[in-house]
BAMI-683162 format. One line per 2 residues: number of its first residue (from 1); their letters; for each residue x, z, y negated of N, C-alpha, C. Coordinates in pm, 1 decimal. Atoms other than C-alpha are relative to their C-alpha. Layout:
# residues N
NUM = A = X Z Y X Z Y X Z Y | ...
This chain:
# residues 91
1 = MP = 102.6 88.8 52.3 2289.7 1018.2 -87.4 -35.4 47.6 -140.8 | 35.1 -39.2 137.2 2219.7 1013.8 -463.6 -141.7 56.8 -7.8
3 = TA = 130.4 -65.4 16.5 1925.0 1220.5 -587.1 -113.2 -100.8 -12.7 | 106.2 100.5 18.8 1726.8 913.0 -698.7 -37.2 -65.0 132.9
5 = AR = 28.1 61.5 -130.0 1760.9 757.9 -353.5 -76.1 96.1 90.2 | 72.2 -99.0 -81.0 1651.7 1081.3 -183.0 -144.4 11.8 -44.7
7 = NS = 136.5 -8.6 51.8 1350.0 1100.5 -412.5 -82.5 -120.7 43.5 | 71.3 121.6 -42.0 1257.0 740.0 -331.0 -37.9 7.6 146.8
9 = VA = 27.1 -12.8 -143.8 1283.3 807.8 41.5 -111.6 100.6 22.8 | 104.2 -102.6 -15.9 1069.9 1122.6 7.4 -136.2 -54.2 -39.6
11 = VL = 127.3 57.0 44.8 800.4 936.6 -186.6 -50.4 -101.7 101.6 | 37.4 99.8 -100.1 802.3 652.2 64.5 -53.5 67.2 126.1
13 = AA = 43.8 -71.1 -121.0 774.7 892.1 358.2 -135.7 64.9 -21.2 | 129.4 -63.2 28.8 488.9 1081.9 192.4 -110.5 -104.3 -2.8
15 = GL = 99.8 106.4 5.2 304.8 757.1 122.6 -36.4 -51.8 137.3 | 25.3 46.5 -136.1 343.9 641.9 479.8 -82.9 100.9 78.6
17 = LL = 73.3 -103.4 -73.4 223.5 971.8 620.4 -143.6 11.7 -48.0 | 135.6 -13.3 52.9 -75.0 997.2 389.6 -85.1 -121.7 32.8
19 = GA = 74.1 121.4 -29.2 -174.9 636.3 439.9 -34.3 -14.5 146.5 | 19.2 17.2 -143.5 -140.4 652.8 815.5 -106.4 92.7 57.3
21 = CA = 89.6 -97.0 -62.2 -360.2 956.6 872.3 -131.5 17.4 -75.6 | 121.0 -16.9 79.0 -637.6 912.5 617.9 -87.6 -124.7 9.2
23 = PM = 88.3 116.2 -9.1 -907.9 669.0 730.9 -89.3 -10.9 -122.6 | 84.0 22.9 117.0 -1121.7 514.9 460.7 -145.0 35.1 31.2
25 = TE = 142.1 -31.0 -12.0 -1475.2 636.6 404.8 -81.9 -122.5 -37.4 | 87.6 110.9 37.6 -1774.0 408.8 356.0 6.2 -24.7 -149.6
27 = NE = -5.3 14.4 145.4 -1768.2 476.1 -18.2 132.1 -63.2 -44.6 | -130.2 56.7 35.2 -1395.0 399.0 -38.2 6.1 -148.2 36.3
29 = CR = 0.7 140.3 -40.1 -1447.6 73.5 150.3 -79.1 -85.4 -98.1 | 84.8 76.1 91.5 -1723.0 -35.1 -85.2 55.8 -7.6 -141.5
31 = SA = -43.7 -5.0 139.8 -1550.5 65.1 -409.9 150.2 -20.9 -18.7 | -145.8 11.6 8.1 -1183.5 0.5 -331.0 43.1 -109.8 -95.7
33 = DW = -68.3 103.0 78.3 -963.8 -186.6 -575.0 105.0 -57.7 94.3 | -85.3 53.9 -105.5 -807.6 -405.5 -308.5 133.4 -48.7 -53.3
35 = YQ = -126.9 40.4 61.1 -544.6 -543.3 -545.5 91.9 121.7 -10.9 | -81.9 -120.3 17.6 -423.1 -190.2 -625.0 46.3 58.2 133.8
37 = LG = -41.2 -46.6 -133.2 -421.9 -88.6 -258.4 114.2 -86.6 54.1 | -105.6 90.0 -43.8 -214.7 -395.5 -176.2 129.0 23.3 -76.3
39 = YR = -117.9 -24.8 82.8 20.4 -329.8 -466.4 69.9 128.6 43.7 | -57.1 -128.4 -43.7 69.2 31.5 -357.2 74.8 -16.0 131.3
41 = DG = -65.7 19.6 -128.5 149.8 -72.9 -1.5 128.3 -81.7 -16.8 | -117.3 84.7 21.2 389.1 -343.5 -120.1 113.5 71.2 -70.4
43 = IY = -105.8 -64.9 78.4 577.2 -132.2 -373.0 70.4 109.1 78.7 | -64.7 -97.9 -87.3 644.7 129.4 -106.3 72.8 -66.8 116.9
45 = GI = -70.5 71.5 -105.4 784.2 -142.2 119.8 -71.5 1.8 132.9 | 79.8 -7.2 -122.2 504.3 -104.5 372.6 -49.8 -140.5 35.2
47 = QR = 56.4 127.6 -42.9 397.5 -404.3 578.2 -146.3 -6.7 -40.8 | 141.2 16.3 36.6 59.3 -548.9 493.2 -89.3 80.7 93.7
49 = QD = 90.4 -87.4 -74.2 -220.7 -315.8 602.6 -144.2 -50.5 -2.4 | 137.3 48.4 11.5 -523.8 -540.1 547.6 -74.4 1.5 132.9
51 = EV = 64.8 -7.6 -131.6 -592.7 -551.3 922.7 -45.3 143.4 29.0 | 34.7 -141.4 -20.4 -589.1 -169.7 934.3 -123.3 35.4 -82.9
53 = YA = 114.4 -29.2 87.0 -826.2 -147.4 636.3 -126.8 -67.9 52.5 | 116.8 69.9 -54.6 -1056.4 -408.5 792.1 -56.1 74.8 121.1
55 = FQ = 43.6 -76.2 -117.1 -1067.7 -208.1 1115.8 -68.6 129.1 -42.9 | 56.7 -126.9 45.9 -1128.7 122.1 934.2 -135.3 -21.6 -67.3
57 = CG = 126.1 23.6 71.0 -1398.4 -22.5 709.7 -107.8 -52.8 94.0 | 95.7 50.7 -97.0 -1562.2 -202.7 1000.1 -64.4 110.7 82.0
59 = KV = 53.9 -112.7 -75.0 -1611.0 132.1 1170.4 -101.9 80.4 -80.3 | 86.6 -86.3 81.0 -1789.9 296.4 875.2 -91.7 -76.6 -94.3
61 = SA = 74.3 72.4 102.4 -1937.3 16.3 665.8 -4.1 -148.5 33.2 | 4.2 145.1 -11.9 -2040.5 -345.5 651.9 89.6 -64.8 -105.3
63 = AA = -86.6 52.2 105.5 -1812.7 -382.5 347.6 135.7 -35.1 57.4 | -129.8 45.0 -49.0 -1504.3 -584.6 430.6 100.3 -2.4 -115.3
65 = PD = -101.0 8.1 105.8 -1176.4 -571.4 239.4 5.8 -139.9 -60.0 | -24.3 127.7 64.6 -1114.2 -846.2 -12.8 145.8 -34.9 29.5
67 = RG = -136.2 27.0 -47.6 -812.2 -980.7 172.5 80.3 -83.7 -97.9 | -70.6 80.5 99.7 -726.6 -1230.1 -100.8 58.0 86.9 -110.3
69 = RY = -47.7 -91.1 105.4 -702.6 -960.9 -368.8 105.3 95.6 55.2 | -99.2 -87.3 -62.4 -518.9 -730.2 -129.2 133.9 -73.4 10.9
71 = AE = -122.5 77.7 -18.6 -264.9 -1005.4 -50.9 70.9 -23.2 -133.5 | -60.3 18.0 132.7 -211.2 -1075.4 -422.4 71.0 127.0 -44.9
73 = GW = -58.6 -127.4 39.9 -148.5 -707.8 -494.1 121.1 34.1 84.3 | -112.1 -31.1 -88.1 73.9 -663.9 -190.7 122.3 -83.5 -36.8
75 = QE = -113.3 87.6 34.0 287.4 -963.4 -287.2 67.7 46.1 -129.3 | -57.8 -50.2 125.9 333.7 -832.0 -643.1 77.1 129.2 23.4
77 = GW = -67.2 -125.3 -30.8 420.8 -486.3 -511.4 126.4 -22.0 80.0 | -116.6 28.7 -83.1 659.0 -628.8 -252.1 113.5 -57.5 -84.8
79 = WE = -103.2 56.3 87.9 840.3 -834.0 -516.1 65.9 110.0 -82.8 | -53.8 -111.3 78.3 879.6 -519.4 -727.4 86.7 90.4 87.6
81 = FE = -78.5 -78.3 -95.3 1001.5 -324.3 -423.8 136.5 -64.8 22.7 | -124.3 72.3 -23.5 1263.6 -591.5 -353.6 87.6 -1.3 -125.6
83 = RR = -74.2 -0.7 126.2 1366.0 -610.7 -721.5 68.5 134.5 -20.3 | -57.2 -133.6 15.6 1421.9 -235.1 -728.8 113.6 23.4 98.2
85 = KI = -109.3 -13.2 -97.0 1632.1 -252.6 -413.0 124.3 -69.4 -52.4 | -113.4 80.0 48.4 1852.3 -520.5 -566.5 63.8 64.5 -121.5
87 = HG = -50.1 -57.0 125.7 1884.0 -349.8 -905.5 14.6 151.0 4.2 | -17.6 -144.1 -11.9 1898.3 5.1 -776.4 -103.6 80.8 -73.2
89 = GT = 108.2 -74.1 64.6 1565.4 108.1 -929.1 2.4 -5.2 -150.6 | -8.6 10.2 145.5 1666.5 13.2 -1281.4 -63.1 -128.9 -48.7
91 = E = 57.6 113.4 73.5 1533.0 -240.2 -1531.7 -146.4 7.6 -10.0
């Protein structure tokens, strides 16, 4: 496996592990940039996590995720993820 591909896999795995085990705090729920969270999830090729964020935030805060902004960010990130797969991470 080429070095660039191994690095991409390592970054993806780290992102998945960190995202999966770190619940959001009340402050994070209230101040989150939902577009950026969605973009981050999309660019790493992760399925949409807005339901997870809604559950986590519902446990610690009355603040709900902005699902529209999250979806916009996720879609942009997903498109970039797919573009990189097709072009091998270049361009």
